[in-house]
Structures are given as C-alpha cells and as structure tokens.
N, C-alpha and C positions, 0 to 999 in steps of 0.2 A: 667115629661112627655113629656115636649120641648125639655130638654138637651138629652133622651132617642133617641127622633126621630134626634134631630142633630147629634148624633154621630153614628145612623144606615147610616144617608146620606154620612157621611164621611169614612164609613167601606164600601160604595157602591163604592165611588172614588175609594178609595184604590184597592177593591177589582176587578172593572174593570181593571185600570190602571197598576196594578203590572205586570200578565203576558204580557201584550202586551207590543209593542215596543214602547213606548209614554211615558215610564218615572214618574212613581208614586211619586218620589221625586219632578221632577219638578213640578208637578199639584199641591202638597201640598203648596209649594212656589208660583204658581199664584194663588190658593184661597187664601191662608193667606193674601196676597198684595190684592187681591181683593174683599175681603168683611171684611178685617182687624178685624178679629175675633183672640181671645187667644186664642180658642179652637184649632189651627193650632200649637201653640207652646207646647201644650201636649204631649213632648216626650214620657210619658208612655203609651197615648193611640195609638201614632205612633207606638210603640214596639209592644204592644196586637193586632192593625190589622195587623200589617206586620207578625204577629205568625199565626192571622186568614188564612192569605193565604199562611201561609207554611204547614198548615193543609190540605187545598184543595189540593194544587198540590202533598202533599206525599202522599193523597188518588189515585191520579191519578197513581202515579209511583209506589206504594206501591210493586208492583210483581216484578218490574224491581229491586227494591231497596235490597227486601229478597233475590231475585236471586245473587245480585251482592255481597252481605255481605258473604252469605253460599258459594257461590265460592270463595270467598277473602280466609275466614279462613280456608275451605276444602284444598284450595292448599298450606297453610302454615302447617295444622295439620295432611294430610293424603298424603301420599306419592302415595297413589294408584291412588290417583282421580286428580292428577298434569297433567296428558294430559287432561283431560276432563274440567278443571278449569283454564287453564293457561290464556286464551281468556279473562274470567272474572276477574282474578287476573290482568293482565294487563290495563284493563278498571278502576277500581277501582284506579291506581297509575295513570293514565290520568285524573281521576277527581280531585286527588291530586295537582299533578304538574299544572293543569288548575288552581287550588285555591289558590297557594302561591304567585301569583304576586301582587293580588289585597289584600291578606292578610297583606301581608308586607304593602303595601301602605296605607290601611287602617290603621294600626298603626301609620305610620309615619305622614300620611298626611292628614285622612280624615277630621277631626276637623278644620284644616288650611284651605282646599278646601271648605268646608262647608260655613265656616265663609265669607272667601275671594268672593265665588262666586254664594252664595245663594243669590243674588240681583237678580229684577227680569228681569232687561235687559240682565244682562247676562245669565238667565234662557231661554231666547227669544232665543239667539244665540245658546245654546244649543238644543234645539229644531231644528233652522235650520239646524245644523250640523247633527243631527238624522236624519231628511227627506234627507239629502243630502245623506248619508251614504246607506240608506234603498233602495234608487231610484238607485244608482250605481250598486247594486246588483241585480237588477229587473230579469234579464235573466240569473242568475247565477245558475245551478244547478249540482254539481261535482258527481263524481264516487266511493266516497270511502264510504264503509259501516262503521258501530260501529269496527268490526273488522282489518279496514284498517286504524285509526287514529294511528298516531304518536307522538312519544317523544315529537317530534320538533311541530307537529302540537298544541298538548297541550301547550306547553310554548308559542307560539304565539298567540293564542287564549286567553291563561291567562294573558298576558301582554296587549291586546287590551281590556280584561274585568277591567283592573286597571283603566281605564279612565272613568270608569261608576260611580267613585265616584264623579264625579262631579254632581251635582243636574242638570236635564234635559236632561242629555246623558241616554239613555235608556240601561237597564242591558240587558235585553232580545235582544232587538235590535241588539245592539251593538256587542253581542257575536254570534248572528246568523248570523251578517255580517261578521265577524271574521271566523266562521265555514265554510261557503259559500267559502269566498276567500281560504280558505284551501283545498277544493275541496270536503267536504263532500255534500253527498246526501241529502235533505232536510231534510228528516225525521230524518237521524242521527242528522244531525246538532240541530234539535229541541230536539232530546233526550238529547246531550250532554249538551247544553245550559241551559236545567233544572236540569241536574245531577250536574251541577255547580253552581246553585242556593243552594243547599241544605248546602255545607259548608258554604257558605257567610249569611246564612241567619240563621243557626245554632250559628255561632260565634258572629253575631250581637247581637242576642236573649240572648247567653248566657253572653255577656258582657253589658249586660243592665240590667239585671236579680236582678242587686242589686240596681239599680236606681229605681226599681220596689218598692223592698222590702223595702226601706228608703222612699217611697213616703206617705206622713201623710195624704193624701186624698184619697189614693186609694180605702181605705174599703169602703168609703161613697159612693163611684162612681162606684161602683163594676159593677153594675146592665147596666147602659150604656156603659160600657167599654164589659162585655159580649155582647151584643146585636150589638155594633159594629163590635166584634170578628167574632161572627154568619154571621152577613152581608157579611164583608168582605171573610168569608170562599166559603159562597154559589155562590156569584158574582166572586170570583175568578175561581172557579171550571168552571163553563158555559165560563166566559172569555178565558181560556185556550183551552177548547174544540173549541171554535169560531177560535183564532188563529191558532191551529192544522191543522184544515181545509183550511185556507185560506194558510199557510204554503206548505203545499202538493199540493195546487193546482196552488204554485208559482204566487201569487198575495201580497205577501210580500210586494210590493210597494204600496199598497194604503193605507197604514199607511203613509207613506213618505208623502201622501198628508195632513191627518190630522196634522201630525206634521209643516207642511208650514204654513197650516192656522192659526196654533195656535202659532206659530211662530212669522207671522206678525201681529196678534190681539197684543200680547205681546209686540213687539217693539214698535208697533205705540201707544197701551193703554197709556204703561207705561214708553213713553219716556220722 
C-alpha cells in the first residue's frame, strides 16, 4: 500500500509538471536529490507516467488529431478533395519538420546531455533560463493563425525545441516561446506546441518499450505502476486546461516567477 501511495504521488508530480512550462524532467532531478529516493531512478515508471500524460493530452486533442490524419490521407489518395485538405496536409508536414531537429538531437545527444547535465546545480541554472525566456515573451502576441505558419517557422521552432533535451529546460515553455517569437497568436502557439508533443512522446515511448518488456520486476509491481499512470493522466488533463486559460489570457509570465523561485532554491540548497 505504501508503494502505491508513493507512485501515485510521483504520478501527480509528473502530471502536474508535464504540460506546464516548468520542466517535468527537471522536477524529477530535484526530487531525486531532495529525498535521495531510488524510486526516481525507476526508468520504467518514468516511461509509464509519461505515457499517462500522453493519454490525457491525446484525449484533449483527439478531434484535432483525427481531423489532421483524415485530411492528410485524403489529400494523398483523393484528388478531388485536395483543395479542401491542402491546409491540413501542410499542417501535418509542419509537425514533421518541427519534430526533426529534436529527433536528430535525441538520437545523437540525449544520453550524453542527460548524463552530463542532470546534476542538481545545472538543473537550477536551466530553471533560471526557463524563467528568463518566459518573462521576455510576456507581452508578445503575434498575428499568425494555424494557416499562416511557414516551413521556416516550423524549422526554427524545431531547432529551439532541441535544447529542451537538457533537464530543467521546459519543453512546453520553450516551444511556446519559440512559437511566440515566430509571430504566432497565443492560441495557435499553444496548439502547435502540443502537436509537436505527440511525435516526441510516441518516439520516446516506442524506443523505451523494449526496456519495459525486459524489466524483470514489472509484473510484480504492475498495480503501483497503473495507479501512477492513472494519477498522471488525470492531473495532466486538468493541468493542461489551467495552462490553456493562462496562455490565452497572456499570463504565461507567471510561470517565470515559479521557475525563478525554484531556481534560487535549488542553487542555494544544493550549492
């Protein structure tokens, strides 16, 4: 029972921090060093709770995803519908292009970066950088809608997303900043940010599924894992809804205050 409660708590931490621009990976590093618990070294559980967050965000965007997929394949296989599905086809390619840089960086550098940078002090610096980025774009609200995003925008945003492999650099926050810098409206920036989340999440889970299958202890602790996954999914759902309202109101900078406070705490406590 104690283990179930512990994994539920970890699922809540993951679910709360995953969609918000405060870095879920950075929080795991901080909690790992703060409580000196081996639970935070459980890679299989980290994969499981990340999948819980994926499920929640998929549910939120399910209609958009189905619409995009239908439009993409309709453009390819139904010539008569190409005029109606051209924009959807393009948006799918914008997602692909925006995902390529982080995919390449992930294959080449992910393990090196996580090993070299996953020290608590450096994570504190990363929180500080996240706070600075969120604060600098506090007044930016572009005029580009979904249909106005260019391939150049997608590539720039994708390159910016690649730096989020460093623990403590928020993926959602950094990509949102990149979208706003490229002139996207807040609503379009929020949508594109989480559309880019799906390829990254699917790839990470796909590459890690072998590790889960080979884990000798997985079958013995499936219930704590399941509870953690459910907790992460539920909290992620409501956490995203909260983020959505904040972004639309132009209050993204408020998260910079949290990241700044957390950075100061980490840099002082773990100095």
